[in-house]
MDTraj code that builds the backbone (N, CA, C; nanometers):
import mdtraj as md
import numpy as np

residues = "UNK UNK UNK UNK UNK UNK UNK UNK UNK UNK UNK UNK UNK UNK UNK UNK UNK UNK UNK UNK UNK UNK UNK UNK UNK UNK UNK UNK UNK UNK UNK UNK UNK UNK UNK UNK UNK UNK UNK UNK UNK UNK UNK UNK UNK UNK UNK UNK UNK UNK UNK UNK UNK UNK UNK UNK UNK UNK UNK UNK UNK UNK UNK UNK".split()
xyz = np.array([
    [-5.0162, 5.8942, 2.8121],
    [-4.8746, 5.9338, 2.7750],
    [-4.8798, 5.9937, 2.6635],
    [-4.9904, 6.0337, 2.6133],
    [-4.9691, 6.0759, 2.4936],
    [-4.9994, 6.2410, 2.5768],
    [-5.0770, 6.2537, 2.6512],
    [-5.0934, 6.3944, 2.7203],
    [-4.9652, 6.4809, 2.7471],
    [-4.8953, 6.3880, 2.8015],
    [-4.7283, 6.4231, 2.8591],
    [-4.6432, 6.4324, 2.7675],
    [-4.6428, 6.3656, 2.6422],
    [-4.5684, 6.4033, 2.5373],
    [-4.6132, 6.5299, 2.4490],
    [-4.7238, 6.5530, 2.4670],
    [-4.7887, 6.6480, 2.3908],
    [-4.7239, 6.8092, 2.4780],
    [-4.8011, 6.8057, 2.6043],
    [-4.7311, 6.8900, 2.6950],
    [-4.5386, 6.9145, 2.7017],
    [-4.5071, 6.7851, 2.7223],
    [-4.3439, 6.8506, 2.6765],
    [-4.3008, 6.8751, 2.5612],
    [-4.3477, 6.8431, 2.4461],
    [-4.3422, 6.9262, 2.3285],
    [-4.3538, 7.0797, 2.2811],
    [-4.4954, 7.0676, 2.3952],
    [-4.5590, 7.2202, 2.3720],
    [-4.4106, 7.2925, 2.4870],
    [-4.3768, 7.2914, 2.5896],
    [-4.2647, 7.3009, 2.6994],
    [-4.1575, 7.3289, 2.6215],
    [-4.0905, 7.2286, 2.4751],
    [-4.0029, 7.2406, 2.4293],
    [-3.9748, 7.3704, 2.3137],
    [-4.1086, 7.3792, 2.2750],
    [-4.1277, 7.4812, 2.1870],
    [-4.1689, 7.5808, 2.2025],
    [-4.1902, 7.6309, 2.3252],
    [-4.2419, 7.7593, 2.3676],
    [-4.0933, 7.7721, 2.4015],
    [-3.9722, 7.7124, 2.4923],
    [-3.8368, 7.7148, 2.5187],
    [-3.7633, 7.8169, 2.4031],
    [-3.8289, 7.7393, 2.3173],
    [-3.7107, 7.7737, 2.1599],
    [-3.7456, 7.8827, 2.1048],
    [-3.8929, 7.9113, 2.1467],
    [-3.9688, 8.0395, 2.0697],
    [-3.8847, 8.1718, 2.1360],
    [-3.8923, 8.1551, 2.2823],
    [-3.8108, 8.2457, 2.3508],
    [-3.6751, 8.2476, 2.3360],
    [-3.6172, 8.1574, 2.3262],
    [-3.4693, 8.1717, 2.2955],
    [-3.4543, 8.2450, 2.1645],
    [-3.5206, 8.2010, 2.0330],
    [-3.5314, 8.2533, 1.9235],
    [-3.5481, 8.4357, 1.9530],
    [-3.6628, 8.4504, 2.0044],
    [-3.7007, 8.5753, 2.0637],
    [-3.5663, 8.6596, 2.0846],
    [-3.5000, 8.6110, 2.1739],
    [-3.4035, 8.6773, 2.2663],
    [-3.2738, 8.7285, 2.1180],
    [-3.2492, 8.5819, 2.0331],
    [-3.1514, 8.5969, 1.9705],
    [-3.1880, 8.7335, 1.8842],
    [-3.3002, 8.7574, 1.8338],
    [-3.3319, 8.7886, 1.7226],
    [-3.3185, 8.9831, 1.7504],
    [-3.4098, 8.9876, 1.9011],
    [-3.3895, 9.1385, 1.9691],
    [-3.2368, 9.1330, 1.9676],
    [-3.1384, 9.0698, 2.0329],
    [-3.0368, 9.0877, 2.1001],
    [-2.9403, 9.1379, 1.9451],
    [-2.9327, 9.0979, 1.8011],
    [-2.8953, 9.1271, 1.7307],
    [-2.9657, 9.2012, 1.6100],
    [-3.0918, 9.2215, 1.6229],
    [-3.1150, 9.3256, 1.5300],
    [-3.0193, 9.4638, 1.5095],
    [-3.0933, 9.5125, 1.4007],
    [-2.9943, 9.6644, 1.3873],
    [-3.0571, 9.7602, 1.4277],
    [-3.1954, 9.7639, 1.4817],
    [-3.2598, 9.8884, 1.5884],
    [-3.1465, 9.8781, 1.7247],
    [-3.1612, 9.7632, 1.7615],
    [-3.1187, 9.7866, 1.9202],
    [-2.9558, 9.7282, 1.9018],
    [-2.8520, 9.7572, 1.8152],
    [-2.7670, 9.7205, 1.8307],
    [-2.6939, 9.8275, 1.9106],
    [-2.7344, 9.9799, 1.8257],
    [-2.6755, 10.0742, 1.9381],
    [-2.6548, 10.0953, 2.0643],
    [-2.7893, 10.0655, 2.0862],
    [-2.8115, 10.0635, 2.2572],
    [-2.7161, 9.9705, 2.3337],
    [-2.7392, 9.8463, 2.2651],
    [-2.6361, 9.7418, 2.3064],
    [-2.5129, 9.7713, 2.3105],
    [-2.4438, 9.8439, 2.2263],
    [-2.2915, 9.8882, 2.2155],
    [-2.2796, 10.0102, 2.3108],
    [-2.3665, 10.0326, 2.3206],
    [-2.3625, 10.1779, 2.4348],
    [-2.2694, 10.1169, 2.6129],
    [-2.3053, 10.0191, 2.6544],
    [-2.2759, 9.9974, 2.7768],
    [-2.1328, 9.9555, 2.7207],
    [-2.0422, 9.9106, 2.6328],
    [-1.9798, 9.8271, 2.5845],
    [-1.8650, 9.9952, 2.5920],
    [-1.9044, 10.0940, 2.5289],
    [-1.8075, 10.2225, 2.4798],
    [-1.8164, 10.2705, 2.6285],
    [-1.9261, 10.3126, 2.7096],
    [-1.9285, 10.3602, 2.8301],
    [-1.8280, 10.3097, 2.9374],
    [-1.7873, 10.1437, 2.9470],
    [-1.7171, 10.0948, 3.0328],
    [-1.5946, 10.1077, 2.9911],
    [-1.5721, 10.1145, 2.8648],
    [-1.4124, 10.1341, 2.7964],
    [-1.3805, 10.2841, 2.8316],
    [-1.5007, 10.3740, 2.8167],
    [-1.4380, 10.5351, 2.8543],
    [-1.3975, 10.5180, 2.9877],
    [-1.4879, 10.4690, 3.1193],
    [-1.4402, 10.4614, 3.2469],
    [-1.3682, 10.3815, 3.2867],
    [-1.2818, 10.3251, 3.1983],
    [-1.1511, 10.2848, 3.2152],
    [-1.0502, 10.3548, 3.1772],
    [-1.0627, 10.4486, 3.0975],
    [-0.9637, 10.5295, 3.0055],
    [-0.9634, 10.6614, 3.1066],
    [-1.0814, 10.6605, 3.1909],
    [-1.0892, 10.7908, 3.3051],
    [-1.0197, 10.7543, 3.3976],
    [-0.9903, 10.6548, 3.4593],
    [-0.9751, 10.5869, 3.5782],
    [-0.8275, 10.5350, 3.5346],
    [-0.7743, 10.5212, 3.4448],
    [-0.6557, 10.5351, 3.3935],
    [-0.5807, 10.6309, 3.4069],
    [-0.6359, 10.7335, 3.3897],
    [-0.5615, 10.8809, 3.3718],
    [-0.5818, 10.9411, 3.4734],
    [-0.6434, 10.8538, 3.5937],
    [-0.6632, 10.9353, 3.7494],
    [-0.5635, 10.8660, 3.8037],
    [-0.4964, 10.7540, 3.7819],
    [-0.3922, 10.7068, 3.8550],
    [-0.2615, 10.7440, 3.8142],
    [-0.2458, 10.8273, 3.7431],
    [-0.1372, 10.8964, 3.7283],
    [-0.0470, 10.9165, 3.8543],
    [0.0921, 10.8995, 3.8620],
    [0.1730, 10.8949, 3.9673],
    [0.2324, 11.0195, 3.9429],
    [0.2567, 11.1016, 4.0825],
    [0.3539, 11.1944, 4.1063],
    [0.5135, 11.1272, 4.0943],
    [0.6105, 11.1948, 4.0413],
    [0.7478, 11.1853, 4.0426],
    [0.7636, 11.0945, 4.1770],
    [0.7308, 11.1420, 4.2777],
    [0.7790, 11.1064, 4.4280],
    [0.7070, 10.9792, 4.4310],
    [0.5949, 10.9896, 4.4075],
    [0.5347, 10.8133, 4.4561],
    [0.6008, 10.6967, 4.4026],
    [0.6280, 10.7680, 4.2440],
    [0.6918, 10.6401, 4.1411],
    [0.8182, 10.5878, 4.2316],
    [0.9055, 10.6518, 4.2981],
    [0.9883, 10.6215, 4.3844],
    [0.9796, 10.5598, 4.5100],
    [0.8609, 10.5600, 4.5451],
    [0.8186, 10.5311, 4.6568],
    [0.7835, 10.3712, 4.6708],
    [0.8670, 10.2914, 4.7314],
    [0.8527, 10.1646, 4.7521],
    [0.7287, 10.1209, 4.8352],
    [0.6114, 10.0220, 4.7297],
    [0.5271, 9.9654, 4.8332],
    [0.4949, 9.8477, 4.8877],
])
top = md.Topology()
chain = top.add_chain()
for i, resn in enumerate(residues, 1):
    res = top.add_residue(resn, chain, resSeq=i)
    for name in ("N", "CA", "C"):
        top.add_atom(name, md.element.get_by_symbol(name[0]), res)
traj = md.Trajectory(xyz[None], top)
């Protein structure tokens, strides 16, 4: 029983340490710029795609 409890506590603490490491790494100032780049790249892609979907007046009157 004691060995199982120690193992369970060890696994729980290990998982907590991994979770804390992920949170610290995600929200650190050093990695913030790199994490935000993907968001701005997606927003830029959406903007380019929206400009590419501009329709001509003939297409605007066409019933789809």
